[in-house]
Structure formats: structure tokens, C-alpha cells
C-alpha positions as CSV (number, residue, x, y, z in Angstrom):
1,M,67.2,-34.3,-7.8
2,A,70.7,-33.0,-8.2
3,G,71.9,-35.6,-5.8
4,E,70.6,-38.7,-7.5
5,K,70.4,-39.9,-11.2
6,R,66.9,-40.7,-12.6
7,D,66.9,-42.6,-15.8
8,D,63.2,-42.2,-16.0
9,I,63.1,-38.6,-16.5
10,H,64.1,-36.5,-19.2
11,P,62.8,-33.3,-19.3
12,S,62.6,-30.9,-22.4
13,F,61.5,-27.7,-22.7
14,V,61.8,-24.7,-25.1
15,Y,60.0,-21.2,-23.9
16,S,59.4,-18.2,-26.2
17,I,59.3,-15.3,-24.2
18,S,57.5,-12.5,-26.1
19,I,58.0,-8.8,-25.9
20,A,55.3,-6.5,-27.0
21,S,55.4,-2.6,-27.0
22,D,53.7,0.0,-29.1
23,Q,56.7,0.1,-31.3
24,E,57.8,-3.4,-31.8
25,S,57.0,-7.4,-31.1
26,S,59.7,-9.8,-30.5
27,G,61.0,-12.2,-28.4
28,F,63.8,-14.7,-27.2
29,F,64.0,-18.2,-26.4
30,V,65.0,-20.4,-23.1
31,R,65.9,-24.2,-23.4
32,N,67.3,-26.5,-21.8
33,E,70.9,-28.0,-23.2
34,G,73.3,-30.2,-22.2
35,V,77.4,-29.7,-21.8
36,S,79.2,-32.4,-23.3
37,F,82.5,-33.6,-21.9
38,P,85.3,-36.3,-22.8
39,Y,85.9,-38.9,-20.4
40,H,88.7,-41.2,-20.9
41,G,89.4,-40.4,-24.5
42,Q,85.7,-40.4,-25.6
43,W,82.6,-38.4,-24.9
44,A,80.9,-39.4,-21.6
45,E,77.7,-40.8,-21.8
46,D,75.9,-38.2,-19.6
47,E,75.8,-34.1,-20.0
48,L,75.3,-31.4,-17.5
49,P,72.2,-30.0,-17.9
50,C,72.0,-26.2,-18.5
51,I,69.4,-23.6,-19.7
52,L,69.9,-21.5,-22.9
53,I,68.7,-18.2,-23.1
54,S,68.9,-17.0,-26.9
55,F,68.3,-14.1,-29.0
56,P,69.1,-14.0,-32.5
57,K,71.7,-11.7,-33.7
58,G,70.8,-11.4,-37.5
59,F,67.2,-10.0,-38.3
60,Q,65.8,-11.6,-41.9
61,V,65.2,-8.9,-44.6
62,N,63.2,-10.3,-47.6
63,L,64.5,-8.7,-50.8
64,E,63.4,-9.4,-54.4
65,D,65.2,-8.1,-57.7
66,E,65.4,-9.3,-61.5
67,K,66.7,-12.4,-60.2
68,G,64.2,-13.3,-58.0
69,K,63.3,-13.6,-53.9
70,Y,65.8,-13.8,-51.3
71,Y,66.9,-12.7,-48.2
72,I,69.8,-11.1,-46.0
73,Y,70.4,-10.8,-42.7
74,E,70.8,-7.5,-40.9
75,D,72.2,-6.8,-37.4
76,I,68.7,-7.1,-34.9
77,R,69.7,-4.3,-32.6
78,D,68.6,-1.9,-36.0
79,H,65.2,-3.9,-36.0
80,K,64.3,-4.7,-32.8
81,P,66.1,-2.2,-30.4
82,L,63.9,-2.7,-27.2
83,T,63.9,-6.4,-27.3
84,Y,67.6,-6.3,-27.7
85,A,68.0,-3.8,-24.8
86,F,65.7,-6.0,-22.6
87,F,67.9,-9.1,-23.6
88,D,70.9,-7.3,-23.1
89,E,69.9,-6.4,-19.2
90,I,68.7,-9.9,-18.6
91,R,72.0,-10.9,-19.6
92,D,74.2,-8.8,-17.8
93,S,72.0,-9.2,-14.6
94,I,72.9,-13.3,-15.1
95,K,76.5,-12.4,-15.3
96,K,76.5,-10.2,-12.2
97,M,74.9,-13.2,-10.4
98,T,77.4,-16.0,-11.8
99,K,80.7,-17.2,-13.0
100,P,81.8,-19.3,-16.2
101,L,81.6,-23.1,-15.0
102,R,85.1,-24.3,-15.3
103,F,85.7,-28.1,-14.3
104,S,87.9,-31.2,-15.0
105,A,88.4,-35.1,-13.5
106,L,90.4,-35.8,-10.7
107,D,92.1,-38.6,-13.4
108,A,95.2,-36.6,-15.0
109,D,94.5,-38.6,-17.8
110,A,90.7,-38.2,-18.6
111,M,90.8,-34.5,-19.5
112,K,92.1,-30.9,-19.5
113,E,90.1,-28.3,-17.8
114,Q,86.8,-27.8,-19.5
115,K,85.9,-24.0,-20.4
116,S,82.2,-24.4,-21.2
117,S,80.2,-21.3,-22.1
118,V,77.7,-21.9,-19.2
119,R,77.4,-19.1,-16.0
120,I,76.5,-20.7,-12.9
121,S,75.6,-19.4,-9.4
122,H,77.8,-20.2,-6.5
123,D,75.1,-22.3,-4.8
124,A,74.6,-24.3,-8.1
125,M,78.3,-24.4,-7.9
126,H,78.1,-26.1,-5.0
127,E,75.2,-28.4,-5.4
128,L,76.6,-29.8,-9.0
129,S,79.7,-30.5,-7.1
130,Q,77.9,-33.1,-5.1
131,S,75.8,-34.4,-7.7
132,W,75.6,-37.8,-8.9
133,I,77.2,-37.0,-12.5
134,F,80.3,-35.5,-10.6
135,S,80.6,-38.6,-8.4
136,K,80.3,-40.7,-11.4
137,Y,82.9,-39.1,-13.5
138,G,84.9,-37.8,-11.0
139,L,84.5,-34.3,-11.8
140,V,86.0,-31.2,-9.9
141,I,84.9,-27.7,-10.1
142,H,87.8,-25.1,-10.5
143,G,87.1,-21.3,-9.2
144,K,85.1,-22.0,-6.0
């Protein structure tokens, strides 16, 4: 499917991955995102698809004083250490199997190197470099 554009399909999903043990219950999210990029002085009409794995950095703590109810955020590692450790392990595994996605256009006036926060495997990098979106916008992967 990476080789052709399909206008009739726009998949969207959000998964909540729950973590439960005797000590804590928490989770993190996985959802599809898009990487925007400039093209001839404006944003391209298409985006590069990617998947985002997220875990909040802050933990909401509800408080109350003489002025009323309010909340503050504290470090999630203090409140959900097991979930954070599991998320950290997944993130480290992904980093070992991937490298940052860096790309630009063949047209020198189109854009500078794009340094997205997306990480990509070697195989996915090869597929993406041959996809319809790279052909349409004249994009080139850096650091193969």
C-alpha cells in the first residue's frame, strides 16, 4: 500500500494500552499522526504517516485549600514507576531498531533538511523512499 495513494482510505485509530499490577494501574496511548512538510513555500497537502506512542510526563494531583479546589502536576515517575519503566523499555527498544527520519526535496528551493521526531526502521525507510508521496513531492531520505 506504500506504493500507491488511495484517496478513499483515511485510517485513524487510538489505542489505550493498559498496564495493571498489584502496585499500580496506568497506561499509555498509541495513535496515528502525520508529519507535515513544506513544499514550494507552503505546507504540502499530504503528510507522512507515522505512529505516536505517548505517556504523560505529569501526574495530576487534586488539591483543595481555603481558596477552593485546584490541581497540580507532579512527575509521573513518582506516581507510576512501573508503567514508566515499561514505557521506557519500549522506547529504548524502538530506538535500538530505528533511526531518526531525515528527508528533503530534490528541488533546492523547496526546503531544507527536515528533522522530524519520527524514528524509522531501515526496511520502512526503503519502502517510504519508493512511495507515491516521495515521488509526488520529490522527497529524498537522508542517512540511508
